[in-house]
N, CA, C, O and the ligand as a Tripos MOL2 file, in Angstrom:
@<TRIPOS>MOLECULE
protein
  301   299    76     0     0
PROTEIN
NO_CHARGES

@<TRIPOS>ATOM
      1 N         -14.1220  -10.0490   -3.9950 N.3       1 MET1
      2 CA        -14.7410   -9.4030   -5.0290 C.3       1 MET1
      3 C         -14.0790   -9.4000   -6.4670 C.2       1 MET1
      4 O         -12.8860   -9.6660   -6.6090 O.2       1 MET1
      5 N         -14.8440   -9.1110   -7.4420 N.am      2 LYS2
      6 CA        -14.3010   -9.1680   -8.8140 C.3       2 LYS2
      7 C         -13.3130   -8.0120   -9.0930 C.2       2 LYS2
      8 O         -13.4490   -6.8680   -8.6600 O.2       2 LYS2
      9 N         -12.3580   -8.4320   -9.8300 N.am      3 CYS3
     10 CA        -11.3410   -7.3920  -10.0220 C.3       3 CYS3
     11 C         -11.8110   -6.3220  -10.9590 C.2       3 CYS3
     12 O         -12.4350   -6.7390  -11.9350 O.2       3 CYS3
     13 N         -11.6730   -5.2790  -10.8800 N.am      4 MET4
     14 CA        -12.0900   -3.9800  -11.5830 C.3       4 MET4
     15 C         -11.0660   -3.9510  -12.8500 C.2       4 MET4
     16 O         -11.5170   -3.5260  -13.9140 O.2       4 MET4
     17 N          -9.8480   -4.3390  -12.7950 N.am      5 ILE5
     18 CA         -8.9880   -4.1810  -13.8880 C.3       5 ILE5
     19 C          -9.2540   -5.2300  -15.0520 C.2       5 ILE5
     20 O          -9.6940   -4.9430  -16.1660 O.2       5 ILE5
     21 N          -8.9410   -6.3780  -14.6400 N.am      6 CYS6
     22 CA         -9.0140   -7.5610  -15.5710 C.3       6 CYS6
     23 C         -10.4550   -8.0900  -15.8810 C.2       6 CYS6
     24 O         -10.6710   -8.7520  -16.8960 O.2       6 CYS6
     25 N         -11.5200   -7.7490  -14.8990 N.am      7 LYS7
     26 CA        -12.7660   -8.1050  -14.8870 C.3       7 LYS7
     27 C         -13.0930   -9.7250  -14.9920 C.2       7 LYS7
     28 O         -14.2130  -10.2150  -15.1400 O.2       7 LYS7
     29 N         -12.0300  -10.3260  -14.8960 N.am      8 THR8
     30 CA        -12.1980  -12.0280  -14.7170 C.3       8 THR8
     31 C         -11.6520  -12.6130  -13.5060 C.2       8 THR8
     32 O         -12.0470  -13.6990  -13.0810 O.2       8 THR8
     33 N         -10.7160  -11.8890  -12.9190 N.am      9 GLY9
     34 CA        -10.1930  -12.4260  -11.7560 C.3       9 GLY9
     35 C         -10.9770  -12.2630  -10.4910 C.2       9 GLY9
     36 O         -11.8810  -11.4270  -10.4910 O.2       9 GLY9
     37 N         -10.7230  -13.0060   -9.3510 N.am     10 GLU10
     38 CA        -11.3030  -12.6470   -8.1040 C.3      10 GLU10
     39 C         -10.2660  -12.2690   -7.0450 C.2      10 GLU10
     40 O          -9.2390  -12.9450   -6.9800 O.2      10 GLU10
     41 N         -10.4600  -11.2020   -6.1770 N.am     11 THR11
     42 CA         -9.4570  -10.7730   -5.2420 C.3      11 THR11
     43 C          -9.6330  -11.6610   -4.0780 C.2      11 THR11
     44 O         -10.7080  -12.0900   -3.6610 O.2      11 THR11
     45 N          -8.3400  -11.9120   -3.5520 N.am     12 VAL12
     46 CA         -8.1940  -12.6250   -2.3380 C.3      12 VAL12
     47 C          -7.4790  -11.9700   -1.2510 C.2      12 VAL12
     48 O          -6.5650  -11.1930   -1.5290 O.2      12 VAL12
     49 N          -7.7970  -12.2000   -0.0560 N.am     13 LYS13
     50 CA         -6.9300  -11.5350    0.9850 C.3      13 LYS13
     51 C          -5.5170  -11.8500    1.0840 C.2      13 LYS13
     52 O          -5.0720  -12.9880    0.9340 O.2      13 LYS13
     53 N          -4.7850  -10.7700    1.3500 N.am     14 GLY14
     54 CA         -3.3170  -11.2030    1.6700 C.3      14 GLY14
     55 C          -2.5360   -9.9100    2.0000 C.2      14 GLY14
     56 O          -3.1310   -8.8930    2.3530 O.2      14 GLY14
     57 N          -1.2320   -9.9660    1.8820 N.am     15 ASN15
     58 CA         -0.3950   -8.9670    2.4330 C.3      15 ASN15
     59 C           0.4070   -8.3500    0.9750 C.2      15 ASN15
     60 O           0.7950   -9.0710    0.0550 O.2      15 ASN15
     61 N           0.5030   -7.2490    1.0160 N.am     16 SER16
     62 CA          1.2380   -6.7250   -0.1020 C.3      16 SER16
     63 C           2.3760   -5.5780    0.3090 C.2      16 SER16
     64 O           2.4490   -5.0990    1.4410 O.2      16 SER16
     65 N           3.1010   -5.2800   -0.6070 N.am     17 VAL17
     66 CA          4.2000   -4.3140   -0.3170 C.3      17 VAL17
     67 C           3.5900   -2.9630   -1.0370 C.2      17 VAL17
     68 O           3.1880   -3.0660   -2.1960 O.2      17 VAL17
     69 N           3.5330   -1.9320   -0.4820 N.am     18 VAL18
     70 CA          2.9960   -0.5430   -1.1160 C.3      18 VAL18
     71 C           4.1680    0.5320   -1.0620 C.2      18 VAL18
     72 O           4.5710    0.8880    0.0450 O.2      18 VAL18
     73 N           4.6780    1.0130   -2.1180 N.am     19 THR19
     74 CA          5.6850    2.1060   -2.2620 C.3      19 THR19
     75 C           4.9750    3.4040   -2.6140 C.2      19 THR19
     76 O           4.1170    3.4910   -3.4920 O.2      19 THR19
     77 N           5.4020    4.3990   -1.8580 N.am     20 LEU20
     78 CA          4.8250    5.7230   -1.9270 C.3      20 LEU20
     79 C           5.9730    6.7280   -2.3300 C.2      20 LEU20
     80 O           6.9780    6.7460   -1.6200 O.2      20 LEU20
     81 N           5.9000    7.4880   -3.3210 N.am     21 ASN21
     82 CA          6.8920    8.6120   -3.6310 C.3      21 ASN21
     83 C           6.4040    9.9420   -3.1810 C.2      21 ASN21
     84 O           5.2940   10.2670   -3.6010 O.2      21 ASN21
     85 N           7.0660   10.8140   -2.3590 N.am     22 ARG22
     86 CA          6.6660   11.9550   -1.9620 C.3      22 ARG22
     87 C           7.8220   13.0180   -2.0790 C.2      22 ARG22
     88 O           8.7320   12.8450   -1.2680 O.2      22 ARG22
     89 N           7.9340   13.9120   -2.7970 N.am     23 ASP23
     90 CA          8.9590   14.9520   -2.9050 C.3      23 ASP23
     91 C          10.2850   14.4520   -2.9750 C.2      23 ASP23
     92 O          11.2090   15.0110   -2.3840 O.2      23 ASP23
     93 N          10.4520   13.2820   -3.7630 N.am     24 GLY24
     94 CA         11.7290   12.6400   -3.9100 C.3      24 GLY24
     95 C          12.0890   11.5560   -2.8180 C.2      24 GLY24
     96 O          13.0370   10.7890   -2.9890 O.2      24 GLY24
     97 N          11.3090   11.5220   -1.7130 N.am     25 MET25
     98 CA         11.4050   10.6230   -0.8850 C.3      25 MET25
     99 C          10.6970    9.3120   -1.0830 C.2      25 MET25
    100 O           9.5570    9.3300   -1.5460 O.2      25 MET25
    101 N          11.2370    8.2610   -0.7950 N.am     26 VAL26
    102 CA         10.5180    6.8250   -1.2010 C.3      26 VAL26
    103 C          10.1640    6.2160    0.1450 C.2      26 VAL26
    104 O          11.0290    6.1980    1.0210 O.2      26 VAL26
    105 N           9.0610    5.7600    0.3540 N.am     27 ILE27
    106 CA          8.8080    5.0000    1.5480 C.3      27 ILE27
    107 C           8.0720    3.7100    1.2760 C.2      27 ILE27
    108 O           7.0610    3.7550    0.5770 O.2      27 ILE27
    109 N           8.4660    2.6490    1.7350 N.am     28 VAL28
    110 CA          7.9580    1.2180    1.4950 C.3      28 VAL28
    111 C           7.3260    0.6980    2.6090 C.2      28 VAL28
    112 O           7.9260    0.6140    3.6810 O.2      28 VAL28
    113 N           6.1790    0.3380    2.4740 N.am     29 PHE29
    114 CA          5.3290   -0.4870    3.6380 C.3      29 PHE29
    115 C           5.3480   -1.8590    3.3550 C.2      29 PHE29
    116 O           4.8170   -2.2110    2.3030 O.2      29 PHE29
    117 N           5.8800   -2.7470    4.1200 N.am     30 LYS30
    118 CA          5.6480   -4.1580    4.0070 C.3      30 LYS30
    119 C           4.5730   -4.6040    4.8790 C.2      30 LYS30
    120 O           4.3020   -3.9880    5.9100 O.2      30 LYS30
    121 N           3.8520   -5.8110    4.4530 N.am     31 SER31
    122 CA          2.9010   -6.5130    5.1680 C.3      31 SER31
    123 C           1.6850   -5.6990    5.4210 C.2      31 SER31
    124 O           1.1550   -5.6560    6.5310 O.2      31 SER31
    125 N           1.1540   -4.9150    4.1610 N.am     32 VAL32
    126 CA          0.0050   -3.9900    4.1350 C.3      32 VAL32
    127 C          -1.0780   -4.9720    3.7720 C.2      32 VAL32
    128 O          -1.0120   -5.6310    2.7340 O.2      32 VAL32
    129 N          -2.2000   -5.0850    4.7330 N.am     33 PRO33
    130 CA         -3.3040   -5.8630    4.2980 C.3      33 PRO33
    131 C          -4.1470   -5.3730    3.1020 C.2      33 PRO33
    132 O          -4.6050   -4.2300    3.0920 O.2      33 PRO33
    133 N          -4.3310   -6.1790    2.1730 N.am     34 ALA34
    134 CA         -4.7850   -5.9830    0.9140 C.3      34 ALA34
    135 C          -5.6820   -6.9030    0.2070 C.2      34 ALA34
    136 O          -5.6230   -8.0650    0.6090 O.2      34 ALA34
    137 N          -6.4960   -6.6610   -0.7460 N.am     35 GLU35
    138 CA         -7.1220   -7.7010   -1.5640 C.3      35 GLU35
    139 C          -6.2390   -7.6430   -2.8320 C.2      35 GLU35
    140 O          -5.9080   -6.5990   -3.3940 O.2      35 GLU35
    141 N          -5.8690   -9.0010   -3.2450 N.am     36 ILE36
    142 CA         -5.0250   -9.0820   -4.4180 C.3      36 ILE36
    143 C          -5.7440   -9.8620   -5.5800 C.2      36 ILE36
    144 O          -6.2010  -10.9680   -5.2900 O.2      36 ILE36
    145 N          -5.8720   -9.4470   -6.7250 N.am     37 CYS37
    146 CA         -6.3830  -10.2650   -7.9220 C.3      37 CYS37
    147 C          -5.6340  -11.4590   -8.0870 C.2      37 CYS37
    148 O          -4.4100  -11.4010   -8.2000 O.2      37 CYS37
    149 N          -6.3190  -12.6610   -8.1150 N.am     38 ASN38
    150 CA         -5.6730  -13.9920   -8.3680 C.3      38 ASN38
    151 C          -5.3280  -14.2320   -9.8760 C.2      38 ASN38
    152 O          -4.7710  -15.2500  -10.2840 O.2      38 ASN38
    153 N          -5.7230  -13.1790  -10.6570 N.am     39 ASN39
    154 CA         -5.5080  -13.3390  -12.1720 C.3      39 ASN39
    155 C          -4.4960  -12.4730  -12.5610 C.2      39 ASN39
    156 O          -3.4530  -12.9820  -12.9730 O.2      39 ASN39
    157 N          -4.6220  -10.9530  -12.4990 N.am     40 CYS40
    158 CA         -3.5800  -10.2260  -12.7600 C.3      40 CYS40
    159 C          -2.6780   -9.4950  -11.7720 C.2      40 CYS40
    160 O          -1.7920   -8.7000  -12.0840 O.2      40 CYS40
    161 N          -3.0130   -9.8620  -10.5580 N.am     41 GLY41
    162 CA         -2.1140   -9.3570   -9.5230 C.3      41 GLY41
    163 C          -2.3760   -7.9960   -9.0400 C.2      41 GLY41
    164 O          -1.5830   -7.4860   -8.2490 O.2      41 GLY41
    165 N          -3.5060   -7.3060   -9.4770 N.am     42 GLU42
    166 CA         -3.7760   -5.9130   -9.1870 C.3      42 GLU42
    167 C          -4.0630   -5.8800   -7.5010 C.2      42 GLU42
    168 O          -4.6490   -6.7690   -6.8840 O.2      42 GLU42
    169 N          -3.5730   -4.7880   -6.9910 N.am     43 VAL43
    170 CA         -3.5760   -4.8560   -5.4410 C.3      43 VAL43
    171 C          -4.6150   -3.7920   -5.1630 C.2      43 VAL43
    172 O          -4.5920   -2.6590   -5.6440 O.2      43 VAL43
    173 N          -5.5360   -4.2770   -4.3310 N.am     44 TYR44
    174 CA         -6.5550   -3.0570   -3.7050 C.3      44 TYR44
    175 C          -6.4180   -2.9540   -2.1990 C.2      44 TYR44
    176 O          -6.5960   -3.8770   -1.4050 O.2      44 TYR44
    177 N          -6.0730   -1.6910   -1.9110 N.am     45 VAL45
    178 CA         -6.0320   -1.4820   -0.4300 C.3      45 VAL45
    179 C          -7.0960   -0.5670   -0.0110 C.2      45 VAL45
    180 O          -7.3230    0.4050   -0.7320 O.2      45 VAL45
    181 N          -7.7720   -0.7420    1.0440 N.am     46 ASN46
    182 CA         -8.9660   -0.0060    1.3890 C.3      46 ASN46
    183 C          -8.5590    1.3830    1.7660 C.2      46 ASN46
    184 O          -7.3800    1.6990    1.9290 O.2      46 ASN46
    185 N          -9.6350    2.2590    1.9090 N.am     47 ASN47
    186 CA         -9.3780    3.5800    2.0420 C.3      47 ASN47
    187 C          -8.8260    3.9630    3.6000 C.2      47 ASN47
    188 O          -8.0460    4.9070    3.7290 O.2      47 ASN47
    189 N          -9.2290    3.2570    4.6590 N.am     48 ASP48
    190 CA         -8.6690    3.5140    5.9800 C.3      48 ASP48
    191 C          -7.0420    3.2820    5.9970 C.2      48 ASP48
    192 O          -6.2410    4.0100    6.5820 O.2      48 ASP48
    193 N          -6.7440    2.1710    5.2690 N.am     49 ILE49
    194 CA         -5.2680    1.7450    5.2130 C.3      49 ILE49
    195 C          -4.5840    2.9610    4.3630 C.2      49 ILE49
    196 O          -3.6410    3.5670    4.8710 O.2      49 ILE49
    197 N          -4.9990    3.2660    3.2430 N.am     50 THR50
    198 CA         -4.4910    4.1560    2.4850 C.3      50 THR50
    199 C          -4.2580    5.4550    3.1350 C.2      50 THR50
    200 O          -3.2420    6.1060    2.8860 O.2      50 THR50
    201 N          -5.1690    5.8600    3.9660 N.am     51 LYS51
    202 CA         -5.1780    7.1620    4.6190 C.3      51 LYS51
    203 C          -3.9040    6.9750    5.7140 C.2      51 LYS51
    204 O          -3.0100    7.8130    5.8310 O.2      51 LYS51
    205 N          -3.9740    5.8700    6.4040 N.am     52 ASN52
    206 CA         -2.8630    5.6050    7.3810 C.3      52 ASN52
    207 C          -1.6170    5.7100    6.6830 C.2      52 ASN52
    208 O          -0.7060    6.3170    7.2470 O.2      52 ASN52
    209 N          -1.4220    5.2050    5.5210 N.am     53 LEU53
    210 CA         -0.1680    5.0830    4.8300 C.3      53 LEU53
    211 C           0.2590    6.4770    4.3830 C.2      53 LEU53
    212 O           1.4310    6.8140    4.5530 O.2      53 LEU53
    213 N          -0.6410    7.3290    3.8090 N.am     54 LEU54
    214 CA         -0.3950    8.6770    3.4890 C.3      54 LEU54
    215 C           0.0540    9.5610    4.6760 C.2      54 LEU54
    216 O           0.9700   10.3780    4.5820 O.2      54 LEU54
    217 N          -0.6670    9.3320    5.8100 N.am     55 ASP55
    218 CA         -0.3620   10.1880    7.0110 C.3      55 ASP55
    219 C           1.0400    9.7640    7.4500 C.2      55 ASP55
    220 O           1.8040   10.6790    7.7580 O.2      55 ASP55
    221 N           1.4490    8.6060    7.5150 N.am     56 THR56
    222 CA          2.7370    7.9950    7.8260 C.3      56 THR56
    223 C           3.8300    8.7170    6.8830 C.2      56 THR56
    224 O           4.8580    9.2320    7.3220 O.2      56 THR56
    225 N           3.5140    8.6850    5.7310 N.am     57 ALA57
    226 CA          4.4450    9.3380    4.5690 C.3      57 ALA57
    227 C           4.8100   10.7550    5.0260 C.2      57 ALA57
    228 O           5.9710   11.1560    5.1110 O.2      57 ALA57
    229 N           3.5870   11.5650    5.3470 N.am     58 GLU58
    230 CA          3.6650   12.8440    5.6140 C.3      58 GLU58
    231 C           4.7050   13.2260    6.7700 C.2      58 GLU58
    232 O           5.5440   14.1260    6.7610 O.2      58 GLU58
    233 N           4.4000   12.2400    7.8220 N.am     59 GLU59
    234 CA          5.3910   12.4240    8.9680 C.3      59 GLU59
    235 C           6.7270   12.1120    8.7080 C.2      59 GLU59
    236 O           7.6500   12.7650    9.1940 O.2      59 GLU59
    237 N           6.8990   11.0650    7.9030 N.am     60 VAL60
    238 CA          8.2590   10.7390    7.5740 C.3      60 VAL60
    239 C           9.0520   11.7640    6.7000 C.2      60 VAL60
    240 O          10.2400   12.0330    6.8760 O.2      60 VAL60
    241 N           8.2870   12.2790    5.7810 N.am     61 SER61
    242 CA          8.9440   13.3040    4.8790 C.3      61 SER61
    243 C           9.2580   14.5620    5.6390 C.2      61 SER61
    244 O          10.1260   15.3220    5.2120 O.2      61 SER61
    245 N           8.4710   14.8680    6.9530 N.am     62 LYS62
    246 CA          8.9810   15.9060    7.6140 C.3      62 LYS62
    247 C          10.2350   15.7460    8.4480 C.2      62 LYS62
    248 O          10.8870   16.6680    8.9370 O.2      62 LYS62
    249 N          10.4910   14.4100    8.5450 N.am     63 SER63
    250 CA         11.8780   14.0410    9.3740 C.3      63 SER63
    251 C          12.9870   14.1230    8.4670 C.2      63 SER63
    252 O          14.1360   13.9680    8.8810 O.2      63 SER63
    253 N          12.6860   14.3960    7.0510 N.am     64 GLY64
    254 CA         13.8970   14.6120    6.1780 C.3      64 GLY64
    255 C          14.5560   13.1870    5.7900 C.2      64 GLY64
    256 O          15.6660   13.1450    5.2590 O.2      64 GLY64
    257 N          13.9540   12.2440    6.0290 N.am     65 VAL65
    258 CA         14.4900   10.8520    5.6350 C.3      65 VAL65
    259 C          14.1440   10.7620    4.1560 C.2      65 VAL65
    260 O          13.0920   11.2340    3.7250 O.2      65 VAL65
    261 N          15.1100   10.1030    3.3180 N.am     66 GLN66
    262 CA         15.0170    9.9780    2.0190 C.3      66 GLN66
    263 C          14.2920    8.6590    1.5680 C.2      66 GLN66
    264 O          13.4190    8.6090    0.7020 O.2      66 GLN66
    265 N          14.7930    7.5850    2.2980 N.am     67 VAL67
    266 CA         14.2490    6.2740    1.9940 C.3      67 VAL67
    267 C          13.8760    5.5810    3.2330 C.2      67 VAL67
    268 O          14.7620    5.4120    4.0710 O.2      67 VAL67
    269 N          12.6930    5.1600    3.4650 N.am     68 ASP68
    270 CA         12.2960    4.5160    4.5560 C.3      68 ASP68
    271 C          11.6400    3.2650    4.3420 C.2      68 ASP68
    272 O          10.6910    3.2790    3.5590 O.2      68 ASP68
    273 N          11.9750    2.1370    4.9080 N.am     69 ILE69
    274 CA         11.1330    0.7990    4.7480 C.3      69 ILE69
    275 C          10.7030    0.3320    6.0320 C.2      69 ILE69
    276 O          11.4390    0.1830    7.0070 O.2      69 ILE69
    277 N           9.4050    0.0980    5.9780 N.am     70 ARG70
    278 CA          8.7790   -0.2930    7.4130 C.3      70 ARG70
    279 C           7.5890   -1.2720    7.2180 C.2      70 ARG70
    280 O           6.9050   -1.4340    6.2080 O.2      70 ARG70
    281 N           7.5060   -1.8770    8.4060 N.am     71 GLU71
    282 CA          6.2900   -2.8270    8.2390 C.3      71 GLU71
    283 C           5.0920   -1.9150    8.6890 C.2      71 GLU71
    284 O           5.1990   -0.9530    9.4500 O.2      71 GLU71
    285 N           3.9830   -2.3480    8.1260 N.am     72 PHE72
    286 CA          2.7340   -1.7490    8.2860 C.3      72 PHE72
    287 C           2.2510   -2.0760    9.5900 C.2      72 PHE72
    288 O           2.2710   -3.2110   10.0650 O.2      72 PHE72
    289 N           1.7610   -0.9230   10.2270 N.am     73 LYS73
    290 CA          1.0770   -0.9650   11.6350 C.3      73 LYS73
    291 C          -0.0620   -0.3480   11.5240 C.2      73 LYS73
    292 O          -0.0520    0.7900   11.0550 O.2      73 LYS73
    293 N          -1.1900   -0.8990   11.8930 N.am     74 ALA74
    294 CA         -2.5290   -0.1530   11.9790 C.3      74 ALA74
    295 C          -2.5410    0.6470   13.0300 C.2      74 ALA74
    296 O          -2.1260    0.2400   14.1150 O.2      74 ALA74
    297 N          -3.0120    1.8850   12.8650 N.am     75 ALA75
    298 CA         -3.0940    2.8490   13.8270 C.3      75 ALA75
    299 C          -3.9590    2.5640   15.1570 C.2      75 ALA75
    300 O          -4.0430    3.4240   16.0350 O.2      75 ALA75
    301 ZN         -7.3890   -8.7720  -12.1180 Zn       76 ZN76
@<TRIPOS>BOND
     1     1     2 1
     2     2     3 1
     3     3     4 2
     4     3     5 am
     5     5     6 1
     6     6     7 1
     7     7     8 2
     8     7     9 am
     9     9    10 1
    10    10    11 1
    11    11    12 2
    12    11    13 am
    13    13    14 1
    14    14    15 1
    15    15    16 2
    16    15    17 am
    17    17    18 1
    18    18    19 1
    19    19    20 2
    20    19    21 am
    21    21    22 1
    22    22    23 1
    23    23    24 2
    24    23    25 am
    25    25    26 1
    26    26    27 1
    27    27    28 2
    28    27    29 am
    29    29    30 1
    30    30    31 1
    31    31    32 2
    32    31    33 am
    33    33    34 1
    34    34    35 1
    35    35    36 2
    36    35    37 am
    37    37    38 1
    38    38    39 1
    39    39    40 2
    40    39    41 am
    41    41    42 1
    42    42    43 1
    43    43    44 2
    44    43    45 am
    45    45    46 1
    46    46    47 1
    47    47    48 2
    48    47    49 am
    49    49    50 1
    50    50    51 1
    51    51    52 2
    52    51    53 am
    53    53    54 1
    54    54    55 1
    55    55    56 2
    56    55    57 am
    57    57    58 1
    58    58    59 1
    59    59    60 2
    60    59    61 am
    61    61    62 1
    62    62    63 1
    63    63    64 2
    64    63    65 am
    65    65    66 1
    66    66    67 1
    67    67    68 2
    68    67    69 am
    69    69    70 1
    70    70    71 1
    71    71    72 2
    72    71    73 am
    73    73    74 1
    74    74    75 1
    75    75    76 2
    76    75    77 am
    77    77    78 1
    78    78    79 1
    79    79    80 2
    80    79    81 am
    81    81    82 1
    82    82    83 1
    83    83    84 2
    84    83    85 am
    85    85    86 1
    86    86    87 1
    87    87    88 2
    88    87    89 am
    89    89    90 1
    90    90    91 1
    91    91    92 2
    92    91    93 am
    93    93    94 1
    94    94    95 1
    95    95    96 2
    96    95    97 am
    97    97    98 1
    98    98    99 1
    99    99   100 2
   100    99   101 am
   101   101   102 1
   102   102   103 1
   103   103   104 2
   104   103   105 am
   105   105   106 1
   106   106   107 1
   107   107   108 2
   108   107   109 am
   109   109   110 1
   110   110   111 1
   111   111   112 2
   112   111   113 am
   113   113   114 1
   114   114   115 1
   115   115   116 2
   116   115   117 am
   117   117   118 1
   118   118   119 1
   119   119   120 2
   120   119   121 am
   121   121   122 1
   122   122   123 1
   123   123   124 2
   124   123   125 am
   125   125   126 1
   126   126   127 1
   127   127   128 2
   128   127   129 am
   129   129   130 1
   130   130   131 1
   131   131   132 2
   132   131   133 am
   133   133   134 1
   134   134   135 1
   135   135   136 2
   136   135   137 am
   137   137   138 1
   138   138   139 1
   139   139   140 2
   140   139   141 am
   141   141   142 1
   142   142   143 1
   143   143   144 2
   144   143   145 am
   145   145   146 1
   146   146   147 1
   147   147   148 2
   148   147   149 am
   149   149   150 1
   150   150   151 1
   151   151   152 2
   152   151   153 am
   153   153   154 1
   154   154   155 1
   155   155   156 2
   156   155   157 am
   157   157   158 1
   158   158   159 1
   159   159   160 2
   160   159   161 am
   161   161   162 1
   162   162   163 1
   163   163   164 2
   164   163   165 am
   165   165   166 1
   166   166   167 1
   167   167   168 2
   168   167   169 am
   169   169   170 1
   170   170   171 1
   171   171   172 2
   172   171   173 am
   173   173   174 1
   174   174   175 1
   175   175   176 2
   176   175   177 am
   177   177   178 1
   178   178   179 1
   179   179   180 2
   180   179   181 am
   181   181   182 1
   182   182   183 1
   183   183   184 2
   184   183   185 am
   185   185   186 1
   186   186   187 1
   187   187   188 2
   188   187   189 am
   189   189   190 1
   190   190   191 1
   191   191   192 2
   192   191   193 am
   193   193   194 1
   194   194   195 1
   195   195   196 2
   196   195   197 am
   197   197   198 1
   198   198   199 1
   199   199   200 2
   200   199   201 am
   201   201   202 1
   202   202   203 1
   203   203   204 2
   204   203   205 am
   205   205   206 1
   206   206   207 1
   207   207   208 2
   208   207   209 am
   209   209   210 1
   210   210   211 1
   211   211   212 2
   212   211   213 am
   213   213   214 1
   214   214   215 1
   215   215   216 2
   216   215   217 am
   217   217   218 1
   218   218   219 1
   219   219   220 2
   220   219   221 am
   221   221   222 1
   222   222   223 1
   223   223   224 2
   224   223   225 am
   225   225   226 1
   226   226   227 1
   227   227   228 2
   228   227   229 am
   229   229   230 1
   230   230   231 1
   231   231   232 2
   232   231   233 am
   233   233   234 1
   234   234   235 1
   235   235   236 2
   236   235   237 am
   237   237   238 1
   238   238   239 1
   239   239   240 2
   240   239   241 am
   241   241   242 1
   242   242   243 1
   243   243   244 2
   244   243   245 am
   245   245   246 1
   246   246   247 1
   247   247   248 2
   248   247   249 am
   249   249   250 1
   250   250   251 1
   251   251   252 2
   252   251   253 am
   253   253   254 1
   254   254   255 1
   255   255   256 2
   256   255   257 am
   257   257   258 1
   258   258   259 1
   259   259   260 2
   260   259   261 am
   261   261   262 1
   262   262   263 1
   263   263   264 2
   264   263   265 am
   265   265   266 1
   266   266   267 1
   267   267   268 2
   268   267   269 am
   269   269   270 1
   270   270   271 1
   271   271   272 2
   272   271   273 am
   273   273   274 1
   274   274   275 1
   275   275   276 2
   276   275   277 am
   277   277   278 1
   278   278   279 1
   279   279   280 2
   280   279   281 am
   281   281   282 1
   282   282   283 1
   283   283   284 2
   284   283   285 am
   285   285   286 1
   286   286   287 1
   287   287   288 2
   288   287   289 am
   289   289   290 1
   290   290   291 1
   291   291   292 2
   292   291   293 am
   293   293   294 1
   294   294   295 1
   295   295   296 2
   296   295   297 am
   297   297   298 1
   298   298   299 1
   299   299   300 2
@<TRIPOS>SUBSTRUCTURE
     1 MET1         2 RESIDUE 1 A MET
     2 LYS2         6 RESIDUE 1 A LYS
     3 CYS3        10 RESIDUE 1 A CYS
     4 MET4        14 RESIDUE 1 A MET
     5 ILE5        18 RESIDUE 1 A ILE
     6 CYS6        22 RESIDUE 1 A CYS
     7 LYS7        26 RESIDUE 1 A LYS
     8 THR8        30 RESIDUE 1 A THR
     9 GLY9        34 RESIDUE 1 A GLY
    10 GLU10       38 RESIDUE 1 A GLU
    11 THR11       42 RESIDUE 1 A THR
    12 VAL12       46 RESIDUE 1 A VAL
    13 LYS13       50 RESIDUE 1 A LYS
    14 GLY14       54 RESIDUE 1 A GLY
    15 ASN15       58 RESIDUE 1 A ASN
    16 SER16       62 RESIDUE 1 A SER
    17 VAL17       66 RESIDUE 1 A VAL
    18 VAL18       70 RESIDUE 1 A VAL
    19 THR19       74 RESIDUE 1 A THR
    20 LEU20       78 RESIDUE 1 A LEU
    21 ASN21       82 RESIDUE 1 A ASN
    22 ARG22       86 RESIDUE 1 A ARG
    23 ASP23       90 RESIDUE 1 A ASP
    24 GLY24       94 RESIDUE 1 A GLY
    25 MET25       98 RESIDUE 1 A MET
    26 VAL26      102 RESIDUE 1 A VAL
    27 ILE27      106 RESIDUE 1 A ILE
    28 VAL28      110 RESIDUE 1 A VAL
    29 PHE29      114 RESIDUE 1 A PHE
    30 LYS30      118 RESIDUE 1 A LYS
    31 SER31      122 RESIDUE 1 A SER
    32 VAL32      126 RESIDUE 1 A VAL
    33 PRO33      130 RESIDUE 1 A PRO
    34 ALA34      134 RESIDUE 1 A ALA
    35 GLU35      138 RESIDUE 1 A GLU
    36 ILE36      142 RESIDUE 1 A ILE
    37 CYS37      146 RESIDUE 1 A CYS
    38 ASN38      150 RESIDUE 1 A ASN
    39 ASN39      154 RESIDUE 1 A ASN
    40 CYS40      158 RESIDUE 1 A CYS
    41 GLY41      162 RESIDUE 1 A GLY
    42 GLU42      166 RESIDUE 1 A GLU
    43 VAL43      170 RESIDUE 1 A VAL
    44 TYR44      174 RESIDUE 1 A TYR
    45 VAL45      178 RESIDUE 1 A VAL
    46 ASN46      182 RESIDUE 1 A ASN
    47 ASN47      186 RESIDUE 1 A ASN
    48 ASP48      190 RESIDUE 1 A ASP
    49 ILE49      194 RESIDUE 1 A ILE
    50 THR50      198 RESIDUE 1 A THR
    51 LYS51      202 RESIDUE 1 A LYS
    52 ASN52      206 RESIDUE 1 A ASN
    53 LEU53      210 RESIDUE 1 A LEU
    54 LEU54      214 RESIDUE 1 A LEU
    55 ASP55      218 RESIDUE 1 A ASP
    56 THR56      222 RESIDUE 1 A THR
    57 ALA57      226 RESIDUE 1 A ALA
    58 GLU58      230 RESIDUE 1 A GLU
    59 GLU59      234 RESIDUE 1 A GLU
    60 VAL60      238 RESIDUE 1 A VAL
    61 SER61      242 RESIDUE 1 A SER
    62 LYS62      246 RESIDUE 1 A LYS
    63 SER63      250 RESIDUE 1 A SER
    64 GLY64      254 RESIDUE 1 A GLY
    65 VAL65      258 RESIDUE 1 A VAL
    66 GLN66      262 RESIDUE 1 A GLN
    67 VAL67      266 RESIDUE 1 A VAL
    68 ASP68      270 RESIDUE 1 A ASP
    69 ILE69      274 RESIDUE 1 A ILE
    70 ARG70      278 RESIDUE 1 A ARG
    71 GLU71      282 RESIDUE 1 A GLU
    72 PHE72      286 RESIDUE 1 A PHE
    73 LYS73      290 RESIDUE 1 A LYS
    74 ALA74      294 RESIDUE 1 A ALA
    75 ALA75      298 RESIDUE 1 A ALA
    76 ZN76       301 GROUP 0 **** ****
């Protein structure tokens, strides 16, 4: 699809790193499936995956971990 940020690039499928901050906790997901703009590098993650990331972050924050780095796994 056409990039919504720079409006000139095209997005291509790839894997990205997504970092979430939550109440001082940092969680990093590696290998997240995403569409990435070939011009400006903007990353687009679909809604299902975003929800998965947020749910995981919620669970991790309950465990009291401050920093967590993990491979993304689809539910
Ligand atoms: Zn772009």
